[in-house]
Structure formats: C-alpha cells, structure tokens
C-alpha positions as CSV (number, residue, x, y, z in Angstrom):
1,M,-34.0,-2.7,-26.7
2,D,-37.0,0.0,-27.3
3,N,-39.8,-2.2,-27.3
4,D,-42.1,0.6,-28.0
5,A,-39.9,1.4,-31.1
6,W,-40.8,0.7,-34.4
7,A,-37.8,-1.1,-36.4
8,H,-38.2,-0.2,-40.1
9,I,-37.3,-2.7,-43.2
10,D,-36.2,-1.5,-46.7
11,L,-35.6,-3.5,-50.1
12,G,-31.6,-2.7,-51.7
13,N,-32.3,-3.2,-55.4
14,Q,-36.1,-3.8,-56.2
15,I,-35.7,-8.0,-56.7
16,N,-36.7,-7.7,-60.4
17,N,-35.2,-4.3,-60.9
18,S,-32.6,-6.0,-61.7
19,W,-31.8,-10.2,-61.9
20,N,-28.3,-9.6,-62.5
21,K,-27.8,-8.2,-59.1
22,D,-27.9,-9.3,-55.5
23,S,-30.4,-7.8,-53.5
24,A,-30.7,-7.3,-49.8
25,L,-33.5,-6.8,-47.4
26,A,-32.4,-4.8,-44.1
27,L,-33.9,-4.0,-41.0
28,K,-32.3,-1.2,-38.4
29,L,-34.1,-0.4,-35.0
30,N,-32.2,2.6,-32.9
31,D,-28.6,1.2,-33.1
32,F,-29.2,-2.7,-34.2
33,S,-29.9,-3.5,-37.1
34,R,-29.6,-7.0,-39.5
35,A,-29.8,-7.6,-43.4
36,V,-30.3,-10.3,-45.4
37,K,-29.2,-10.9,-49.2
38,I,-29.9,-13.0,-52.0
39,R,-27.3,-13.8,-55.2
40,A,-27.7,-12.2,-58.2
41,N,-27.3,-16.4,-59.8
42,D,-29.8,-17.5,-57.6
43,K,-31.9,-14.5,-58.4
44,K,-31.8,-15.5,-61.7
45,D,-32.1,-19.3,-61.6
46,L,-35.4,-18.3,-59.9
47,R,-36.0,-16.1,-62.5
48,D,-35.4,-18.8,-65.1
49,K,-38.0,-21.4,-63.5
50,H,-40.9,-19.2,-62.3
51,I,-41.3,-16.1,-64.6
52,K,-43.1,-15.8,-67.4
53,P,-42.2,-13.9,-70.6
54,I,-45.3,-11.3,-70.6
55,S,-47.5,-12.1,-73.2
56,S,-51.1,-11.2,-71.3
57,R,-52.0,-9.2,-68.0
58,K,-52.6,-12.8,-66.3
59,D,-48.7,-13.4,-67.3
60,E,-47.9,-10.4,-65.7
61,R,-50.2,-10.7,-62.1
62,H,-48.2,-14.1,-62.2
63,N,-44.9,-13.0,-62.1
64,M,-45.8,-9.8,-59.4
65,K,-47.0,-13.4,-57.1
66,I,-43.5,-14.2,-58.0
67,I,-41.5,-11.7,-56.8
68,V,-43.7,-11.1,-53.2
69,I,-43.2,-14.9,-52.3
70,I,-39.7,-14.1,-52.9
71,Y,-40.0,-10.7,-50.8
72,S,-42.1,-12.5,-47.8
73,F,-39.3,-15.2,-48.2
74,L,-36.1,-12.9,-47.3
75,L,-38.9,-10.8,-44.7
76,F,-39.3,-14.3,-43.5
77,K,-35.1,-15.2,-43.1
78,L,-35.0,-11.7,-41.8
79,L,-37.4,-11.9,-39.1
80,D,-37.7,-15.8,-37.9
81,N,-35.0,-15.3,-35.5
82,L,-35.6,-11.6,-33.9
83,R,-39.2,-13.0,-33.0
84,T,-37.4,-12.1,-29.0
85,T,-36.4,-9.1,-30.4
86,I,-38.6,-7.4,-32.0
87,T,-41.7,-6.2,-32.1
88,K,-43.1,-3.4,-34.4
89,V,-42.3,-3.5,-37.7
90,K,-42.5,-0.8,-40.7
91,L,-42.5,-2.3,-44.2
92,C,-41.1,0.0,-47.3
93,N,-43.7,-0.1,-49.8
94,D,-41.1,-1.5,-52.0
95,I,-43.4,-4.1,-52.8
96,S,-47.2,-4.7,-53.7
97,P,-49.6,-6.4,-53.4
98,H,-49.5,-5.5,-49.2
99,D,-52.0,-8.1,-49.0
100,D,-50.5,-11.2,-50.7
101,V,-47.0,-10.2,-48.9
102,Y,-49.2,-11.2,-45.5
103,R,-51.0,-13.8,-46.9
104,F,-47.7,-15.8,-48.4
105,L,-45.9,-14.5,-44.9
106,N,-47.8,-17.0,-43.5
107,K,-47.9,-19.6,-45.9
108,I,-44.2,-19.4,-45.6
109,C,-44.2,-19.6,-41.7
110,Q,-47.1,-22.8,-42.8
111,Y,-43.8,-24.2,-44.6
112,Y,-41.6,-24.2,-41.9
113,C,-44.1,-25.8,-39.0
114,V,-43.8,-22.4,-37.0
115,K,-45.9,-19.9,-35.4
116,N,-46.7,-17.2,-37.5
117,L,-44.3,-14.3,-37.5
118,S,-47.5,-11.9,-36.9
119,E,-48.2,-13.5,-34.0
120,D,-45.1,-11.7,-32.5
121,I,-44.1,-9.3,-34.3
122,K,-46.5,-6.9,-35.8
123,I,-46.0,-6.0,-39.0
124,R,-47.7,-2.7,-41.3
125,F,-46.3,-0.9,-44.6
126,K,-44.9,2.9,-44.0
127,E,-46.9,5.5,-45.3
128,K,-45.4,7.6,-47.2
129,A,-46.2,10.5,-45.4
130,E,-43.4,8.8,-42.9
131,G,-40.5,9.4,-44.8
132,K,-37.4,8.1,-45.5
133,S,-36.9,4.4,-44.9
134,K,-33.9,4.4,-41.8
135,A,-32.4,0.9,-42.9
136,H,-32.8,2.4,-46.5
137,N,-28.8,3.0,-46.1
138,I,-28.2,-0.6,-44.3
139,A,-29.9,-2.3,-47.3
140,N,-28.1,-0.7,-50.3
141,S,-25.0,-0.8,-48.2
142,V,-25.3,-5.2,-48.1
143,Y,-26.3,-5.0,-51.5
144,K,-23.2,-3.5,-53.5
145,G,-21.0,-5.3,-50.4
146,R,-19.6,-2.2,-48.9
147,R,-21.3,-3.9,-45.6
148,K,-21.5,-8.0,-45.1
149,E,-24.9,-9.6,-44.8
150,D,-26.1,-11.1,-41.3
151,Y,-27.7,-13.8,-43.6
152,L,-26.9,-15.2,-47.0
153,I,-29.7,-17.2,-49.0
154,K,-27.6,-20.5,-49.4
155,T,-28.6,-23.0,-52.0
156,K,-30.7,-24.9,-49.9
157,D,-32.4,-21.3,-49.3
158,I,-33.1,-21.8,-52.9
159,E,-34.4,-25.5,-53.4
160,E,-36.3,-24.4,-49.8
161,L,-37.8,-21.0,-51.7
162,N,-38.0,-22.9,-55.1
163,E,-40.6,-25.6,-53.4
164,I,-42.6,-22.7,-51.6
165,I,-43.3,-21.1,-54.8
166,N,-44.5,-24.0,-56.9
167,R,-46.6,-25.0,-53.6
168,L,-48.2,-21.2,-53.9
169,G,-47.0,-20.4,-57.3
170,K,-49.5,-22.4,-59.0
171,D,-52.8,-22.2,-57.1
172,G,-52.2,-18.8,-55.2
173,S,-53.5,-20.5,-52.1
C-alpha cells in the first residue's frame, strides 16, 4: 500500500439528517476500503437519550456536540485497527466544528486507554477545491445495504458510546 497517499473518509447519510436511516462512515485508499455502520434503531436510541428539543442556541450547540461525538466514535472504530496500514486521511466536510472532531477523537482514545490516533495517522479535513471524496460511493453503498459493512456498531459499542457522551457531553471536556 502506498504510504504517501491520502485515504479518503466520507459519511453516508448524515447522522442527524435522518435518524430513521442507517449511517455509514467509509474509508478508501486505492483498492483498499473499510466501512463502519450504525443502525437507525441505535441512532434513534442515542437521539432519545441525548438530543434536546431546540428552544435556544445553547440546545442547538449541545445537539451538534452530541453529533460530533457520535461521528468521532465512528471515526475511532474505523481507524483504530488501521494504525499500521493507513498513515494519512482526509475527512469529508460532513461534520463541524472540525476542532471538536479532533478533540473528541482524542478523548475517545483516552477512554479506551489507547494512544491518540493522531500520533499514528495524519488527519485533516478535505478542502472544497479537492473535489468529491473517493469514499463517497462506498459510504452510500454501505448505508443503503448494497455493500456489507466491515464493522457494525453493536449493543456493547452503543453502551460505551452512551458512557462517552455522558462524560463528554455534560462538561464539554
């Protein structure tokens, strides 16, 4: 595998775009691809436990923080076992604020007592001028069920994600 090449990561079906549909985060580097999928039922459970009805700007910020934590968790599950395979990734601009993605990804690594992913993998967001993500079609195929995911978020993962959200979502640290 070309260690100088950038792997692309894209999200099929935004986490909060439709809580009633699965979402998938996919990675593609040349002929190598991987995808993580979260089921709609698990997304709905997370929404019901952590997303607030929006009545103020504060609620809106809180909800975006929860969505970024969920995205960062999917990113961790996608990349953690690829530390020796992938050295550089470009994330699609599906989620923001970007700084929160980096911060929550590091906090999730701390939760699992593993070295920060950013120490092994250079992670950056794709520039708009760089065009369509190479992982886009894979992500869409996985969330629509045309391609099997490499990792399905399970009940145990959801329990861990709930604990992570409870830790990070309350105080923001």
